[in-house]
TORTI-710411 format. One record per residue: residue number from 0; residue in one letter; chain; y, x, z of N, C-alpha, C, O in turn. Coordinates in steps of 0.02 Angstrom, whole numbers, plus 50000, padded with zeros to 5 digits. Layout:
! residues N
ATOM  nr rest kette    nv    nu    nw   cav   cau   caw    cv    cu    cw    ov    ou    ow
ATOM NUM    A     A     Y     X     Z     Y     X     Z     Y     X     Z     Y     X     Z
...
This chain:
! residues 33
ATOM  nr rest kette    nv    nu    nw   cav   cau   caw    cv    cu    cw    ov    ou    ow
ATOM   0    X     A 49772 50567 49981 49845 50562 49989 49871 50501 49951 49919 50468 49973
ATOM   1    X     A 49840 50487 49895 49863 50430 49854 49854 50364 49893 49894 50317 49885
ATOM   2    X     A 49802 50362 49933 49788 50300 49971 49836 50294 50030 49853 50238 50050
ATOM   3    X     A 49857 50349 50058 49902 50347 50115 49974 50333 50093 50013 50304 50130
ATOM   4    X     A 49990 50354 50033 50058 50346 50009 50075 50272 49997 50124 50247 50024
ATOM   5    X     A 50035 50237 49958 50048 50166 49944 50048 50124 50008 50085 50075 50013
ATOM   6    X     A 50007 50144 50055 50003 50107 50118 50071 50109 50153 50094 50058 50179
ATOM   7    X     A 50103 50165 50153 50167 50172 50187 50222 50135 50147 50265 50103 50175
ATOM   8    X     A 50218 50141 50081 50267 50108 50038 50265 50033 50049 50317 49999 50052
ATOM   9    X     A 50205 50007 50055 50197 49934 50064 50227 49913 50130 50257 49859 50136
ATOM  10    X     A 50220 49955 50180 50246 49938 50247 50322 49937 50246 50354 49900 50282
ATOM  11    X     A 50351 49979 50203 50424 49983 50199 50453 49922 50162 50506 49897 50180
ATOM  12    X     A 50417 49900 50111 50441 49842 50072 50389 49786 50071 50363 49769 50018
ATOM  13    X     A 50374 49759 50129 50324 49706 50133 50352 49640 50104 50314 49594 50089
ATOM  14    X     A 50417 49637 50096 50448 49577 50068 50442 49576 49992 50442 49523 49961
ATOM  15    X     A 50437 49636 49963 50433 49641 49890 50365 49614 49865 50362 49572 49820
ATOM  16    X     A 50312 49639 49896 50245 49616 49876 50197 49623 49935 50202 49670 49974
ATOM  17    X     A 50151 49576 49941 50103 49577 49997 50059 49639 49994 50056 49673 49943
ATOM  18    X     A 50024 49654 50049 49980 49713 50052 49913 49698 50019 49860 49714 50046
ATOM  19    X     A 49916 49668 49960 49853 49652 49924 49841 49701 49867 49785 49726 49861
ATOM  20    X     A 49890 49715 49826 49881 49762 49770 49904 49833 49785 49937 49864 49743
ATOM  21    X     A 49887 49859 49845 49907 49928 49862 49849 49976 49849 49852 50034 49869
ATOM  22    X     A 49796 49951 49816 49737 49993 49804 49742 50024 49734 49719 50080 49723
ATOM  23    X     A 49771 49988 49687 49774 50014 49618 49832 50063 49611 49826 50116 49580
ATOM  24    X     A 49889 50046 49641 49946 50092 49637 50001 50061 49593 50050 50094 49576
ATOM  25    X     A 49993 49998 49576 50044 49965 49534 50108 49953 49575 50163 49967 49550
ATOM  26    X     A 50102 49929 49636 50161 49917 49679 50198 49982 49692 50259 49981 49700
ATOM  27    X     A 50163 50037 49694 50195 50102 49708 50245 50117 49653 50300 50141 49666
ATOM  28    X     A 50226 50101 49591 50272 50115 49535 50333 50070 49541 50389 50090 49524
ATOM  29    X     A 50322 50010 49564 50378 49962 49570 50426 49987 49624 50487 49983 49616
ATOM  30    X     A 50399 50011 49678 50442 50034 49733 50483 50095 49711 50541 50102 49729
ATOM  31    X     A 50451 50137 49672 50486 50198 49649 50543 50180 49603 50597 50211 49603
ATOM  32    X     A 50531 50127 49563 50583 50106 49515 50640 50074 49554 50689 50052 49524
């Protein structure tokens, strides 16, 4: 589930950060903030 969640978040905010660091989960924290 953790892998599917960041994938969707990245798709929603592709302008914020590229789909490169969606494996660690750092961008996910940024999107939540």
